C-alpha positions in Angstrom: 0.5 -0.5 0.2 2.7 1.8 1.1 4.5 2.4 -3.0 0.5 3.2 -3.5 0.9 6.7 -2.4 -2.2 5.0 -0.1 -1.8 7.0 3.5 0.0 4.5 6.5 -2.8 2.0 8.2 -3.4 2.0 11.2 -2.9 -1.8 12.5 -5.2 -3.0 15.8 -7.2 -0.5 15.9 -9.8 0.0 18.6 -13.3 0.8 17.6 -15.8 1.6 20.3 -19.1 3.0 19.7 -21.0 6.4 21.0 -21.1 5.3 24.7 -17.6 3.9 25.0 -18.7 -0.3 24.1 -16.3 -1.9 22.7 -17.3 -3.2 19.0 -14.3 -4.6 17.3 -10.1 -4.8 17.1 -9.7 -3.9 13.3 -7.0 -5.6 11.5 -6.1 -2.4 9.5 -8.0 1.2 9.8 -7.1 4.3 7.7 -9.4 6.0 10.4 -9.4 9.6 8.4 -11.5 8.0 5.7 -13.4 5.3 8.4 -12.5 2.3 6.0 -11.5 -1.2 7.7 -9.6 -3.3 6.0 -10.2 -7.4 7.4 -7.7 -10.0 6.6 -9.3 -13.0 6.7 -8.0 -16.6 6.5 -10.0 -20.2 7.1 -8.1 -20.5 10.4 -9.7 -18.0 12.5 -13.6 -18.2 10.2 -14.3 -21.4 9.2 -16.5 -22.6 12.4 -20.1 -20.6 12.7 -19.7 -18.8 15.8 -16.5 -16.7 13.7 -19.1 -16.3 11.6 -21.9 -15.2 13.4 -18.8 -12.8 15.1 -17.9 -11.6 12.0 -21.2 -10.4 11.0 -21.7 -8.7 13.6 -18.8 -7.1 14.0 -19.5 -5.7 10.3 -22.7 -4.3 11.1 -21.7 -2.4 14.0 -19.2 -1.0 11.9 -21.5 -0.3 8.9 -24.3 1.7 11.5 -20.5 3.6 13.1 -20.4 4.7 9.9 -17.0 2.5 9.2 -16.2 1.2 5.4 -15.5 -2.2 5.7 -13.0 -4.0 3.1 -12.9 -8.0 3.5 -9.0 -8.7 2.3 -7.7 -13.0 2.2 -4.1 -13.4 1.8 -4.4 -14.8 -1.3 -5.5 -11.2 -2.2 -2.7 -9.3 -0.8 0.1 -11.6 -2.4 -1.0 -12.9 -5.9 -3.4 -9.5 -6.1 -1.5 -6.5 -5.1 -2.9 -4.2 -7.9 -6.3 -5.7 -7.6 -6.2 -4.7 -4.0 -5.4 -1.3 -4.5 -7.6 -1.0 -7.6 -10.2 -1.3 -4.9 -9.2 2.3 -3.1 -10.2 5.8 -5.2 -6.6 6.8 -3.5 -7.8 11.0 -5.0 -11.6 10.7 -4.0 -10.3 10.5 0.1 -9.7 6.5 0.1 -13.2 5.2 0.1 -13.4 2.1 -1.3 -14.4 1.7 -4.7 -16.6 -1.0 -3.7 -20.7 -1.2 -3.9 -23.1 -3.7 -2.1 -25.6 -5.8 -4.9 -27.9 -8.3 -3.4 -26.2 -9.0 -0.7 -22.3 -8.9 -2.2 -19.9 -7.0 -2.8 -18.5 -5.8 -6.0 -15.9 -3.8 -7.4 -18.2 -0.4 -8.8 -17.8 -0.3 -12.9 -17.1 3.3 -13.2 -14.1 3.1 -10.6 -11.9 1.6 -13.4 -8.6 2.6 -13.1 -8.4 3.8 -17.0 -10.7 6.2 -16.8 -10.8 9.3 -17.5 -12.3 12.1 -15.2 
């Protein structure tokens, strides 16, 4: 991310709700842009409790105005250009992702090659 001119994220940020209650410890956060990046690995996300906890955390982060991007080790290592392309650096590091029918998709109007 450093080579892509992205700001350095805060690792292991603790996020609390408006009453100061613990919501989550996230893998990485771009605080100014309110973007959370979670790295999902099969070892920690394969049982029912982890699945439920992850969904509750995602919903609470969304309620608090955070955008959540889930990536895998394979995404980071094998597709770094794709990962970097998810972020619109010129417009405040907003993820180029939208929710469609319950799944996240890269928005088509955010191609790196399109003119602005």
